[in-house]
C-alpha positions as CSV (number, residue, x, y, z in Angstrom):
1,X,32.4,27.1,4.9
2,X,31.1,29.4,6.9
3,X,28.9,33.3,6.7
4,X,25.8,34.9,7.8
5,X,24.1,31.7,5.6
6,X,24.4,28.8,3.6
7,X,24.4,29.3,0.5
8,X,22.0,28.2,-2.6
9,X,22.2,24.6,-3.5
10,X,23.5,25.4,-7.2
11,X,26.6,27.5,-5.3
12,X,27.5,24.9,-3.0
13,X,27.1,21.8,-5.6
14,X,29.5,23.4,-7.8
15,X,31.7,24.2,-4.6
16,X,32.0,20.4,-4.4
17,X,32.0,19.2,-7.7
18,X,35.0,21.6,-8.4
19,X,36.7,20.5,-5.0
20,X,36.9,24.5,-3.5
21,X,34.7,22.7,-0.7
22,X,33.9,19.5,0.9
23,X,30.4,18.1,2.1
24,X,31.8,17.5,5.5
25,X,32.5,21.4,5.7
26,X,29.3,22.5,3.8
27,X,27.4,20.4,6.7
28,X,29.8,21.7,9.6
29,X,28.8,24.8,8.5
30,X,24.9,24.0,8.5
31,X,25.1,22.0,11.7
32,X,26.7,25.1,13.0
33,X,24.3,28.0,11.6
34,X,21.2,25.3,13.1
35,X,22.9,25.6,16.3
36,X,23.1,29.1,16.6
37,X,20.1,30.6,15.2
38,X,17.0,28.1,15.5
39,X,16.6,28.9,18.9
40,X,15.4,31.7,17.8
41,X,13.3,30.6,14.6
42,X,12.1,27.6,15.7
43,X,12.1,25.8,12.5
44,X,13.6,22.3,13.5
45,X,12.3,19.9,14.9
46,X,14.9,17.4,14.6
47,X,18.6,17.6,13.6
48,X,20.6,14.9,12.2
49,X,24.7,15.3,12.8
50,X,25.5,11.6,12.6
51,X,23.7,11.1,9.7
52,X,24.4,14.2,7.9
53,X,28.4,13.8,8.4
54,X,28.6,10.2,7.4
55,X,26.9,10.9,4.4
56,X,28.8,13.8,3.6
57,X,32.4,11.7,4.1
58,X,31.1,9.4,1.8
59,X,30.2,11.7,-1.0
60,X,34.2,13.1,-0.2
61,X,35.1,9.8,-0.7
62,X,33.3,9.0,-3.7
63,X,34.5,12.2,-5.2
64,X,38.3,11.4,-4.2
65,X,37.8,8.1,-6.4
66,X,36.7,10.3,-9.2
67,X,32.9,9.1,-9.3
68,X,30.4,11.0,-11.1
69,X,28.1,12.5,-8.6
70,X,24.5,13.8,-8.8
71,X,23.6,17.6,-9.5
72,X,23.0,18.0,-5.6
73,X,26.3,16.2,-4.7
74,X,26.6,17.9,-0.9
75,X,24.1,20.2,-0.9
76,X,21.8,20.3,2.9
77,X,18.1,20.0,3.1
78,X,15.6,19.5,5.6
79,X,11.8,18.1,5.4
80,X,8.8,18.6,7.3
81,X,8.3,16.4,10.0
82,X,5.5,14.3,8.0
83,X,7.9,12.8,5.7
84,X,9.5,9.4,7.2
85,X,12.9,9.4,8.3
86,X,14.7,6.7,9.1
87,X,15.2,6.4,12.9
88,X,12.5,8.9,13.3
89,X,8.6,8.4,14.5
90,X,7.0,10.9,11.8
91,X,5.0,13.4,14.0
92,X,3.3,15.4,11.3
93,X,3.2,18.1,14.1
94,X,1.4,16.2,16.5
95,X,1.8,14.8,19.8
96,X,0.2,11.4,19.5
97,X,2.5,10.2,16.5
98,X,5.9,10.7,18.4
99,X,4.5,7.3,20.6
100,X,4.6,5.4,16.7
101,X,7.7,3.4,16.3
102,X,10.3,5.1,14.0
103,X,10.2,4.9,10.5
104,X,12.3,1.6,9.2
105,X,13.4,3.6,5.8
106,X,12.9,7.3,4.7
107,X,10.1,8.5,2.3
108,X,10.3,8.3,-1.5
109,X,11.0,12.1,-1.5
110,X,14.2,11.8,0.8
111,X,15.6,8.9,-1.1
112,X,15.3,10.5,-4.4
113,X,17.1,13.6,-3.1
114,X,19.9,11.6,-1.6
115,X,20.3,9.4,-5.1
116,X,21.0,13.4,-6.5
117,X,23.4,13.9,-4.0
118,X,21.7,16.1,-1.5
119,X,22.3,15.5,2.4
120,X,19.3,15.2,4.7
121,X,20.2,17.0,8.1
122,X,17.2,17.2,9.9
123,X,13.1,17.2,10.2
124,X,11.3,20.7,10.1
125,X,8.3,21.9,12.4
126,X,4.6,22.0,11.1
127,X,1.2,22.7,12.0
128,X,-0.3,19.9,13.5
129,X,-1.9,17.1,11.2
130,X,-1.4,19.9,8.5
131,X,-4.6,21.1,9.4
132,X,-2.7,24.4,9.8
133,X,-2.2,28.1,7.9
134,X,-0.2,29.6,11.0
135,X,3.1,27.9,11.3
136,X,2.2,27.8,15.2
137,X,2.3,24.8,17.3
138,X,1.1,23.5,20.5
139,X,3.7,20.1,21.0
140,X,6.6,21.6,19.5
141,X,6.4,25.5,19.9
142,X,5.5,28.2,17.1
143,X,7.9,28.5,13.9
144,X,8.7,32.1,13.8
145,X,9.0,34.6,10.8
146,X,13.0,35.4,10.3
147,X,11.9,38.4,8.9
148,X,10.1,39.3,11.8
149,X,10.1,37.1,14.7
150,X,6.6,37.9,16.4
151,X,5.1,37.1,13.0
152,X,3.9,34.1,12.0
153,X,5.5,32.0,9.1
154,X,2.0,30.3,7.5
155,X,1.3,26.6,7.6
156,X,1.5,24.4,7.4
157,X,5.0,24.1,6.3
158,X,5.9,26.8,8.4
159,X,9.3,25.0,9.5
160,X,10.5,24.8,5.6
161,X,9.6,28.3,5.2
162,X,11.4,29.8,8.4
163,X,14.4,27.5,7.6
164,X,14.6,29.0,4.2
165,X,14.3,32.6,5.2
166,X,17.3,32.0,7.9
167,X,19.4,30.7,5.8
168,X,19.8,27.7,7.8
169,X,19.7,25.2,4.7
170,X,19.2,26.0,1.0
171,X,16.6,23.2,0.3
172,X,13.3,22.4,2.3
173,X,10.5,19.8,1.1
174,X,6.9,20.7,2.3
175,X,3.2,19.5,1.7
176,X,0.5,21.3,0.1
177,X,-3.1,20.1,0.5
178,X,-5.0,23.4,0.6
179,X,-2.1,25.7,0.2
180,X,0.6,24.9,2.7
181,X,3.9,25.3,0.8
182,X,2.2,28.4,-1.1
183,X,1.4,30.4,2.1
184,X,4.7,30.1,4.0
185,X,6.5,30.5,0.6
186,X,4.6,34.0,0.5
187,X,4.9,34.8,4.1
188,X,8.9,33.9,4.9
189,X,9.7,35.4,1.1
190,X,10.9,32.5,-0.7
191,X,10.2,30.9,-3.5
192,X,7.7,27.1,-3.3
193,X,6.3,24.7,-5.7
194,X,3.0,22.7,-5.6
195,X,3.2,20.3,-8.7
196,X,0.7,18.9,-10.9
197,X,-1.2,16.4,-8.2
198,X,0.4,13.0,-8.7
199,X,3.8,14.7,-10.0
200,X,5.7,13.9,-7.1
201,X,5.3,10.7,-5.0
202,X,3.7,11.1,-1.3
203,X,5.2,7.4,-0.5
204,X,6.3,7.4,3.1
205,X,4.4,10.7,4.1
206,X,1.6,10.8,7.0
207,X,-1.6,11.7,4.8
208,X,-4.0,14.6,5.7
209,X,-6.3,14.7,2.7
210,X,-5.9,12.3,-0.1
211,X,-7.6,13.7,-3.0
212,X,-5.9,17.0,-2.1
213,X,-2.3,15.9,-0.8
214,X,0.9,17.1,-2.6
215,X,4.2,17.6,-1.9
216,X,6.7,19.8,-3.4
217,X,10.3,21.6,-2.7
218,X,11.2,25.0,-1.7
219,X,14.0,27.0,-2.2
220,X,15.7,30.5,-2.1
221,X,16.5,30.5,-5.7
222,X,14.6,29.3,-8.9
223,X,17.7,26.9,-10.3
224,X,17.4,25.4,-6.8
225,X,14.1,24.9,-6.8
226,X,13.9,23.2,-10.2
227,X,17.0,21.0,-9.6
228,X,15.5,19.8,-6.7
229,X,12.1,19.3,-8.4
230,X,13.4,17.5,-11.1
231,X,15.0,14.6,-8.8
232,X,11.6,14.1,-7.3
233,X,10.3,13.4,-10.3
234,X,9.5,10.1,-11.3
235,X,6.7,7.1,-11.7
236,X,6.1,5.3,-7.8
237,X,4.0,2.2,-7.8
238,X,3.9,2.9,-3.6
239,X,2.1,6.2,-4.4
240,X,-1.7,4.9,-6.0
241,X,-1.9,8.3,-7.4
242,X,1.4,9.0,-8.6
243,X,1.5,9.2,-12.6
244,X,2.8,7.0,-14.8
245,X,4.5,9.6,-16.9
246,X,8.3,9.9,-17.1
247,X,10.3,12.7,-15.5
248,X,10.2,15.8,-18.0
249,X,12.9,17.9,-16.5
250,X,12.6,21.5,-15.9
251,X,15.7,22.7,-15.5
252,X,17.4,22.9,-18.6
253,X,14.6,24.7,-20.3
254,X,15.1,27.2,-17.0
255,X,16.4,30.4,-19.2
256,X,14.3,30.1,-21.7
257,X,12.7,33.1,-21.1
258,X,8.7,33.9,-21.5
259,X,8.6,34.6,-25.2
260,X,5.7,33.4,-26.5
261,X,4.0,32.8,-23.5
262,X,0.5,33.8,-23.1
263,X,0.0,35.2,-19.2
264,X,-3.1,35.9,-17.8
265,X,-4.0,38.0,-14.5
266,X,-7.1,36.0,-12.3
267,X,-9.6,38.6,-12.2
268,X,-13.1,38.1,-10.3
269,X,-12.8,36.3,-7.1
270,X,-9.0,37.0,-7.0
271,X,-9.3,40.3,-7.3
272,X,-11.0,41.2,-4.2
273,X,-11.1,39.8,-0.5
274,X,-7.5,41.2,0.5
275,X,-5.6,43.9,1.3
276,X,-4.5,46.3,-1.3
277,X,-0.9,44.9,-1.0
278,X,-2.1,41.7,-2.2
279,X,-3.4,42.9,-5.4
280,X,-0.5,45.3,-5.6
281,X,2.3,42.2,-5.7
282,X,0.2,40.9,-8.7
283,X,0.2,44.2,-10.3
284,X,3.9,44.4,-9.6
285,X,5.0,40.9,-10.9
286,X,1.9,41.4,-14.0
287,X,3.9,45.2,-15.1
288,X,7.2,43.2,-15.5
289,X,5.7,40.1,-17.5
290,X,3.2,42.2,-19.7
291,X,0.3,39.6,-19.6
292,X,-2.3,39.6,-22.3
293,X,-5.6,39.3,-20.6
294,X,-7.6,39.1,-17.6
295,X,-9.4,36.0,-16.8
296,X,-11.8,34.5,-14.3
297,X,-12.1,31.2,-12.4
298,X,-15.8,30.2,-12.7
299,X,-16.9,29.9,-9.7
300,X,-14.1,29.8,-7.4
301,X,-15.7,30.8,-4.5
302,X,-17.7,27.5,-4.6
303,X,-14.8,26.0,-5.3
304,X,-12.9,27.0,-1.9
305,X,-15.8,25.9,-0.2
306,X,-15.8,22.5,-1.6
307,X,-12.4,22.4,-0.8
308,X,-13.1,23.1,2.9
309,X,-15.7,20.4,2.5
310,X,-13.8,17.5,1.6
311,X,-10.8,18.8,4.2
312,X,-13.1,18.1,7.2
313,X,-14.4,15.3,5.8
314,X,-11.6,13.3,4.5
315,X,-9.4,14.5,7.4
316,X,-11.9,13.5,10.3
317,X,-12.3,10.0,8.6
318,X,-8.8,9.4,9.3
319,X,-8.6,10.5,12.5
320,X,-11.8,9.2,13.9
321,X,-9.9,6.2,16.1
322,X,-7.3,9.2,17.8
323,X,-10.4,11.6,18.2
324,X,-12.2,8.8,20.3
325,X,-9.2,7.6,22.0
326,X,-6.6,10.3,23.2
327,X,-8.6,13.7,22.4
328,X,-6.8,15.8,24.8
329,X,-3.8,14.9,22.9
330,X,-5.0,17.3,19.9
331,X,-4.1,21.2,19.8
332,X,-8.2,22.1,20.7
333,X,-8.1,23.8,17.3
334,X,-7.2,20.7,15.1
335,X,-9.3,18.9,17.2
336,X,-12.8,21.0,17.1
337,X,-12.3,21.3,13.5
338,X,-11.9,17.3,12.5
339,X,-15.0,16.8,14.8
340,X,-17.1,19.0,13.0
341,X,-16.1,17.3,9.7
342,X,-17.2,13.9,11.0
343,X,-20.3,15.2,11.4
344,X,-20.9,16.5,7.7
345,X,-23.1,14.1,6.0
346,X,-21.7,12.2,2.9
347,X,-23.8,13.4,0.4
348,X,-22.5,17.3,1.2
349,X,-19.1,15.0,0.3
350,X,-20.4,13.8,-3.2
351,X,-21.9,16.7,-4.5
352,X,-18.7,18.9,-3.5
353,X,-16.7,16.2,-5.7
354,X,-18.8,16.2,-8.4
355,X,-18.8,20.3,-8.3
356,X,-15.0,19.3,-8.4
357,X,-14.8,17.4,-11.5
358,X,-17.3,20.1,-12.9
359,X,-14.8,23.2,-12.1
360,X,-11.3,21.7,-13.4
361,X,-13.2,21.0,-16.8
362,X,-14.1,24.5,-16.4
363,X,-10.7,25.9,-15.9
364,X,-8.8,23.5,-18.0
365,X,-10.9,25.4,-20.8
366,X,-8.8,28.7,-20.1
367,X,-5.7,27.4,-20.6
368,X,-6.7,26.5,-24.2
369,X,-6.0,30.5,-24.7
370,X,-3.3,31.0,-22.6
371,X,-0.3,29.3,-21.0
372,X,0.1,31.1,-16.9
373,X,-2.1,32.8,-14.4
374,X,-0.7,35.1,-12.0
375,X,-2.9,35.0,-8.8
376,X,-2.2,36.6,-5.5
377,X,-0.9,33.5,-2.9
378,X,-1.9,35.3,0.6
379,X,-4.9,38.1,1.3
380,X,-2.6,39.7,3.5
381,X,1.1,39.9,4.8
382,X,2.2,37.6,7.8
383,X,0.3,38.4,11.0
384,X,1.7,38.5,14.5
385,X,2.2,35.2,16.3
386,X,-0.8,34.1,18.2
387,X,-3.3,36.7,16.0
388,X,-6.8,35.0,15.7
389,X,-8.5,37.7,13.2
390,X,-8.3,40.3,10.7
391,X,-10.2,42.2,8.7
392,X,-10.4,42.1,5.2
393,X,-12.0,44.7,3.4
394,X,-13.9,45.7,6.3
395,X,-15.0,42.3,7.1
396,X,-13.2,40.6,10.9
397,X,-12.6,37.4,10.0
398,X,-10.8,34.2,11.4
399,X,-7.0,34.2,10.5
400,X,-6.6,30.0,10.5
401,X,-9.7,29.9,8.1
402,X,-8.8,32.4,5.7
403,X,-5.2,32.6,4.8
404,X,-5.6,30.4,2.5
405,X,-8.7,31.5,0.3
406,X,-6.7,32.2,-2.9
407,X,-4.9,29.4,-2.7
408,X,-7.6,26.4,-2.2
409,X,-9.1,26.9,-5.4
410,X,-6.1,26.0,-7.2
411,X,-4.8,22.8,-5.1
412,X,-8.6,21.9,-5.5
413,X,-8.4,20.7,-8.8
414,X,-4.1,20.0,-8.7
415,X,-2.7,22.4,-10.9
416,X,0.9,23.0,-10.6
417,X,2.1,26.4,-9.5
418,X,5.0,28.1,-8.4
419,X,4.9,30.7,-5.6
420,X,7.1,33.8,-6.2
421,X,8.2,36.6,-3.6
422,X,7.7,40.1,-4.1
423,X,9.1,42.9,-1.8
424,X,7.2,46.4,-2.2
425,X,8.8,48.2,0.9
426,X,10.8,47.3,3.6
427,X,8.1,45.5,5.3
428,X,7.2,41.9,5.4
429,X,7.1,39.9,2.0
430,X,4.2,38.9,-0.1
431,X,3.8,36.3,-2.6
432,X,2.0,35.8,-6.1
433,X,1.2,32.2,-7.8
434,X,2.3,31.6,-10.8
435,X,-0.4,29.0,-12.0
436,X,0.1,26.5,-15.2
437,X,-2.1,23.8,-16.5
438,X,-1.2,20.0,-15.6
439,X,1.9,19.0,-16.0
440,X,3.4,22.1,-17.0
441,X,5.9,23.4,-14.2
442,X,8.2,24.2,-16.8
443,X,6.3,27.0,-17.9
444,X,5.7,28.3,-14.6
445,X,9.1,27.7,-13.4
446,X,10.6,29.6,-16.7
447,X,8.5,32.8,-15.6
448,X,9.4,32.4,-12.2
449,X,13.2,32.6,-13.5
450,X,12.6,35.6,-15.2
451,X,10.8,37.3,-12.3
452,X,14.1,36.6,-10.5
453,X,16.0,37.1,-13.0
454,X,14.8,40.6,-13.5
455,X,14.9,41.6,-9.8
456,X,11.0,41.5,-9.1
457,X,11.1,38.1,-7.3
458,X,14.1,37.4,-4.9
459,X,14.3,35.7,-1.7
460,X,16.8,37.5,0.5
461,X,18.0,35.9,4.1
462,X,16.5,37.4,7.0
463,X,19.3,39.3,9.1
464,X,19.2,37.6,12.5
465,X,23.1,37.7,13.2
C-alpha cells in the first residue's frame, strides 16, 4: 500500500481480513511514510522496523493458516514514550530517563492492543515528564503541528497528535493528567479520549501525578477510537487504581445516534476566558446536536487551582531525588515548576484534596438530569512554536500555564471525555470536549460519532506531500 497517508484502522483491518492487503505491506508503507515525512514533524523518537515487520509476518502467517484474528489485525500504532516498550528505555520525554535500563516488557496498553492484532511501530515525542501543554522538548526537539509546522502541537502528548495529523499511523496512545490528550487532539485536529479515571490500566508507564494520571487512545476517526478503547479495557492487578469492572464495549453501539440523550452546554467558567473562536466551536457543535440546557460546573475555577496545586506537589515528590542529583539535566521550565511544587505546604494539598471530593460530588449531581456536557477544549488555536505568552480576554498570560484551563477541571475528578476536532474556517483546528458521567464513555463516543457522521467534526490529514 502507498499514498499520501496511512488509511484509518478500520479500513486497514478490513483490507487485511479480506486479504486485499497484507500486514507486511501496511507496515512497509507506514515505515516509508515515517521516514519520508517525520523529519519535518518530529513526532517519533524511536522507530521499530524489525519488531514491526516480524509482527506483521506473524499476522500474515496466522491469517494464511485460517486463524481468527483480532479486530485491529495489521493496524500500525505508536505510543507516547512514557509507556514501556520492551528493549527501549522509557524516556518520558526526559534526558535523565534515557540512562535507565531498557524496559524488559511492554506496558499493559501495548500488550492489549497487540492482543487485538495491532502492530507497534515506534515511540512518540512528548513534553518532559508530561509536565507540558506545548509539545516542545529541549532534549528530543519539538513536535511540529502538521497543519502549520511553525505552530505547537499541544502537549504533553504532542507526538501522538502530530503523528495522526501527518498521516503516519492511524492510532496512537497518549496520557492525560490535566489535558495532555485533549489539548493535542484539539490543536492537531484529531479525536482523543481521556477515559474515566481507572478505566484503562497505567501499568508499565512512567507516572506524573498518580491521583490524576490517565492513559487513552487518539485516532483520526471515532470508529478507530472506539475499537482501540474497547481493546484497552479490562481489570489489571498491576495498576492499583484500575477498575475491577469488566470491559464494557462501546463500538457495538456507536451508530445508535443521539436520540434520547440529554445534552447540555457548559456555561459560566467555560464560557469566558478564551478567544471567541473557542466558544464559536462549541456553539457550532451545539447547533448540530440541539442541547436542552446550559449548566454551570460549580466552583470550576477553584477546581483548576486545586488541580494545579496537586499536580505541582505530587510531581515534585516523584522527582525529588532527580532534582537533587541532576538538576542541570532537566528542562529549566520543568525543573523550576517542580522545585516550586516541592515547597507547597502539606496542609494546602490536603485542602485541595478535600475540595476535590466536594467538587466531584457536586458535579456528579448534574448528571442526574443530563447525559453529556459540551465545553471548549482549549482557550485558543495552537500558538506558534516558542511563543511564551498569549492574550486572552485582553490579559497577557503565560502559554504553558494556561492552555489547559478548560481541561483541568474535568480530569481533576476523572470524568470521561472525547475531544472532537472542529474546523470553523481555513485556519487551524479547534477542539470541543464531549464530557460524560463516570463509566459512560459510550455516550461521549456516540455523540462524537454523530458529529462525525454529520460532517461537523472530521480529522483530515495535513497536506505535507
